[in-house]
Structures are given as C-alpha cells and as structure tokens.
N, C-alpha and C positions, 0 to 999 in steps of 0.2 A: 504493498500500502504507501502511494508516494505522501511523505511528511508533508505537510502544507503551510508548518511554521516557516519564519525566514530564519535565514539563518547568515549572518552578517562578524564582520570581525570592525570595531572600530579604529579609527585609523586616527590618533592622537594629537595630528597639524591641523585635517579637516575637518573632523567629527565625524567622515562620511561612512558608509556602511556599505561593504562590498555584497554582493550579493555571491551566496557562492552555491545559485542554485543552476538546473538549467535553464536557457533562455526562454523559454516559453512558458516556464513555472515563474520566472518571475516578471515576466509580461503579465500576465494571470494574475497575480498580486497585487500589481500595482493598479490594474485595471481593476481591481477588487478595494480599493483606495488603502492598502497596506502603505507605509510608507517606508523608504531608507531610511529617512532619519528619527523613524519610531526607536526609542530602548528601551532594550530587555536588561533586565536587575545582573549585574556583576554579582551580587552575592547570592546569587538565584540557580542551579543553572533547569535550563525550561525546557525537558525532553520533547521529542519530537512528537509521540503517540503519549497517550492518557488511561486510565482505569475508568473508565462511564458506564451511567447504568442508559440501555438506549433498545429504543423496539425499532424496529421494520415496518410492522404492520400495527394496525388498527384493533385494540381488542380489551381483553379482561386483564389482570394482574401478572396472565401467564406468556406474554407476548415482553415482558421486560428482561434483559438482559445484561447480566453483569461482565463488560468487554474489559481486555486487558490494549485492544489494541487501537483504540480511536487516535486520530488524528485529535492533534490542539488546535483551537481553532484560530484563525488568523484575527490578526489585532487591525484594527481600520486607523485611519489618524485620530478620529474623536475616541477614540478608546481607548482601554487598558485592560489589561492580561490579569484576571487576577485567579491567585494560587486558592483555593479555591477550602474553607477549614468548616463548612456547617453552610445545612441548606437547609431547607420548610417547604412541608410539601402542601398545598391550597386546593378547595372543592376543584377550581379549574385545570391542576394538572390532570385530575385521572379525568376530566370531562376530554381535557384535549383528548388523552390516550386513548379515550373512545372515539374519535371520530365526532366529533358534532363540529367543531369547525375547518372541516377539511380544505372549504372554499378560501379558507384565508391564514391557512396552517404553512409551515414551514415544510420543504422534501422531507419525503423518510428518505431514513431512518433518522428520528429524533432522540436524545438527550433530554431529556424531562428538565423540568424543575425553574421558577420562576424565581425565589427568595433563597439570595447570596449573602453570606459572609465569609472573607478573607481578606489575604493581604496581596495589595499590587507588587506585580512583577515586571509589567510590563507599563513602557507609555507612549500615547501614541504622538504624532506632531504637532498635534495641533490640540491636545491638552495642556491644561496652564491651571489648574488647582488640587493636580493629584501629584506623586510621586512615587517612586519605587520604595517598598518597605512601609509606606500605607496602609494602617488595616482601616477598611473600608465594610461598606452593608447597601442592601438596594434589592428592588425588582427589578430584572435586569431588559424585563419586556414592558417598550414604553407602553402598547398597549397589550391589552390585557387580551382580547379577541384575534388580534389583525396585526401581520409583520411579526410574526413571532420566530424568536430566534431558534436555529434548529440545533447549536449548542447550547444546551440549559445548565442550570445548577448542579444537577448529577453527575458531573465531571470533576475529575481533580483540578480543572482549569477550565474558563469562562472568558468573553470577550464581553467589555460592559461599557456602554457610551459613559464618558465620565460627566452627564448630564442626570443620568441615573443614579448616582450614587453620592451617599454621604462618608464622611471618616464615623467611626464606630464610636459609640461614647464610651469613654477610657472603663468608666463601669460597670459596661457590660461585656459577660462572657460570648464567646463564638457564635455558640447555640443560641442567647437570649437574643442577640441580635439577627440572625438569620431569620427567629422566627416571624420578626416585629414588619419587613416593607409592605406586602403588597397586604396584609391586613391594617396596619397602622394609616397608610395612604388611601385604603376605601375605607374606613372609617374616617378617617377625619374631613376629604373631600365629598363626600355624601353628605354626613354634617354641617358643613360649608353651602354646597351647593344649595339645601333650603333654607339658609339663613338664620340656623340655627343660632342663638346667642342667650345673656344670662336672662336671672328669672323665667325662662323656656322650658316645657315640661316634655318626657320622651319615653316611651316605651322603647323596651329593645325587645325583639321578637327573637331569643337564639341569645341569648346573654351569655353562656358559659363559651360559648363557639372561639375559633379563630379572630372575626372580626367581632361579633356582639361583645368579650369582654375587654376590648378595645375604646369599643365605641362608648360602652360605661364609662370609662375611665377620662377618657376625652371629655365625653358632656360634662361631665361634673368639675375637672380638675383645670381644665384648657376654658370650655366656654361658658363655666359656670351656668349650669344649669338649675333650675329650681329644685325639680324634681326627677328623679330616673327612676325606672320601673325597670323588671327585664322579667323574660322566663325562661323557664328551665326546669331538667327532670329533677327530682327528689335528694336526688345524691349531689345536687351542684348545685342547691339553693343558699349553700355557706359560702361557695366560690363566689356567687352575684353578691353576696353581704361585702366579703372581705374587698371586690373591686369596688365597692361602693354606692351600689345600688340601696335608694330607699325602699324598697318596695321587691321583694324577690315573690315571684310565682310560680307555683309547683302546676304546669301545665298537665301533668296528672291527673289533676285534683280539682280545680279551678281555671272557669274559661274566662280569659283577659277582657271580653265580650263582656263580659257582664259586671265589669268595676263601675261604682257608685261615679265615677267623672272620666273626663276623656281628655286627649294629649295634645300639646302640639304639634310635634314631630314622634313618628313612630316609623322606627328601624328595622323596616323587616326583611334579615338575614336565612330564612328559612324557606321562605315561599308559601308565606300566610297572609300575602295583599288582600286579599280577597275579603276575608275575615278582618283584617287590622281597620275598613272603612268605616267599621263600627265602634272604633273604640276613639278615633283623631274629633278633635274639635272642627268646627264648623271654620273652613281657610286655613285646617289644617295640612298639612306636609307626613306623605309617606315613602319612604325611601325603601327600594325594592330591591334585591338583589339578585333572586331566582325565584320562580314560578309566575304564576301569573299577576299583570298590573292591572287596579281597575281603581279611575279618578277617586283621590285626587296623589293616586300613587303615578310614582314615574321610575322605567329602570334606569339603575345606575351602573355604568361602568367604569372602573377605573383606568387616569390614565397615573406612569410613574413619573415620578419628580421627587428627582434629591432634593430639591427645593425646600419639598414637606418633610423629611427627617434633619434636614437643618434647622428649621423652623419647630421642630419638636424638642432638637436637642436637651435644650434646658431642662423640660418637663423629665425627658429620661434621665437626665446626668441627677436630678435630683429627688428622681422616686417615684416623684408623683401623677407618673406611666410607667406602669411595670408588663415586662413583658409576661406572658402565661405560658406558659408549655406543657402538653400533655405528660399525665403523670409514668403513663407508658413510654415516654424517652427519656431522651433523645436513644435515637434505633441507630445502631452501627451501619457503616456504610454498607456492612454484607446483610441488611436485611430490611432494604428499600422496598420491597414484596410485603413484607408482614407489616411494615408501615405505611404504604397504598391500601393494601385491605383495611387496617384499622380506619384510617381517616374515613371510607367509604361506608363505614359503618352508622355514621353519620353522630358518634356519640361521645366525639373526641372533648377534651375537654382545653380549650387552648389550642394552640399550634402545634403538629406534628414534626419534629425536629429530624435529621440526621446528621448526628457527628460521633466520631472524629469522621473525617474522612482524609485519608495518609496520603 
C-alpha cells in the first residue's frame, strides 16, 4: 500500500522540504493541499501507516475492523496532524456506520470518529495559532452530516483544520477532553439558537446523556437559567441532581406533559418532540436533535467551531461545567466494538470514551 504521508528533509539554509516521494505522488499531494512548507515534529517520529478502526461497508458493529496498515492521513495547509490520545463516540457515529448519510458521506473505507483529544505533531503552512507539542481537542467534522472526513478519530493520527480545535484545558485529562467537543458544541449552540438567557426555564429530555448532561450544566452555570428540569430513568436521577437540575423527572414513573407548569425552552435529545409541544409555554421554543419535529420545534444540527470550545474554557477550567464519562468506560482501543454496542443501547450515562489509544 502506498503511504500518503509526506516525507521530507528540512534544509537549514532555506527551511525548504525536499519531497523524497515519486513525482506523481508529490503532484497529487500538492493538488490536495499538502504544502512543502508544512512542518512535522522533530520530537515525534510519524510513521507512514497506523492502527485504526475501519469499515469498508455499511452495517452493524460486525463491519468494524481493527487494521494495522492504514495510511496516516495527509495534512493540508490549514490543518494540523494530531497524535490521538483519546476519542469519544456519539450517536451520529453509529448512524453514519449504518449508512444513514450515504449521500453526503466520504468514500469507503472509513475510519470513524468525530471527537478527538491529542497532541499536535504536524502543522500546515497556513496554521497560525497552534504548534507542535500543543495538547488540543475538538470535533474534527465541521458539518455533522456532510463533508465528513474519511479519516476520523478512531486511529492513531488524524488531520484536522485549526479552526475546529482548541487547546485542551490543563485541568482536564485527555479522556475528559475527548468526551466534550461534539456534545458541548451541540448543547451550547442549541441554547444559543433559541436565545436562551437568564431567568428562563428549561426542560431537558434525556438529561443523563452526552448532550443532555451538558445542556443542564450550561443552562445553569453559563446562561443563568431560573429553573432546569430534566428526565432520566430511575437509576440516573441522582446524576441529574449532581449536574444541577432543580427537578429530576423519572420518565418511567412520571409524565412530563402532566407537570403543573410549562417551560420557556425544551431541549429534546431523545426524539420526543411531538410530546414536548404539550409542555412548552406559548411563544416558547423546542430544540430537537432527533425524531419527529412539530412546531414550535425545530431540527438542530451542530456546526463544529473551535471558538465555542475557547469561549467555554473558563467554565471548564473553573469546574462550573464538568465532563461526564459513562462509568463503563473508558473503553480500551481494542474494545471499540463493545463501546459502540453499549452506546447503541441508548442507556449510556454521559459520553462513551475510548482511551488509551496507543
């Protein structure tokens, strides 16, 4: 298999890189955006191939394979190459693997994974704010459902645009940081879209999940909500209270539609938008991530922005917003199939994290 990582020798006098690759390969790399001026870390030997989880066809967890000879992805001028330390799974990962986004997906085979935390080992020529050795985290796909990268975070290396990343808060471990990007961006941008603000009330449907657990914390500690209620199963009610929910609703015993008051905003992470209309105030809003949408609800799909992570850094560093990792994890790199299976039960508490990645 032809390795697609540029190999170059730095010339001290001019800082040029001399490509020691076949001419046609070099031309193709230049056409794809790789720059001769891109810099690879001298402290980290980047291999030509890596270990990565892949699938060559759409389907169940059975299509996932751990390969040891996957090419390290090319780094474009506006990207950095990240040595992955930890990754996290999201529902969109298994929906993509099932083929639900075929029309806008990258070509197969695919290395899955949106969320990443790791160390920068290569810097494109147009990158201004990051350098080799920086510890970073982010959601590698700018659009959640289109223009998806073929090389995701479930490999030893991934190439990511600088604008999608932020420096990892020093108080967070790599697994904690990896658990955040897609979920916290979704939580924050959804609340922002509906103009959520201080003294407003909120009901979170699915408050113990990856997104829901962060919606609760952001609403209380960033936006200044007057009241936050959230639903979960019996065993997760204590988690909701610890996250800051003023009212924890056991959906196995209580119907949120029958509460004696209504909410300014409902954030539906579990696909109950049609029922949510019965619990929202007149003139209120419903953020819907999945399932049917009925006015005043609207479907929300996140756009990855490193700026959101930077904006929320003070709240993460102070502990006002905390990562929530499912207690069954972190799952080892050789346990990705088990991790996907657990996520697909719909009963994970917080995020399903993969760590360590060798």
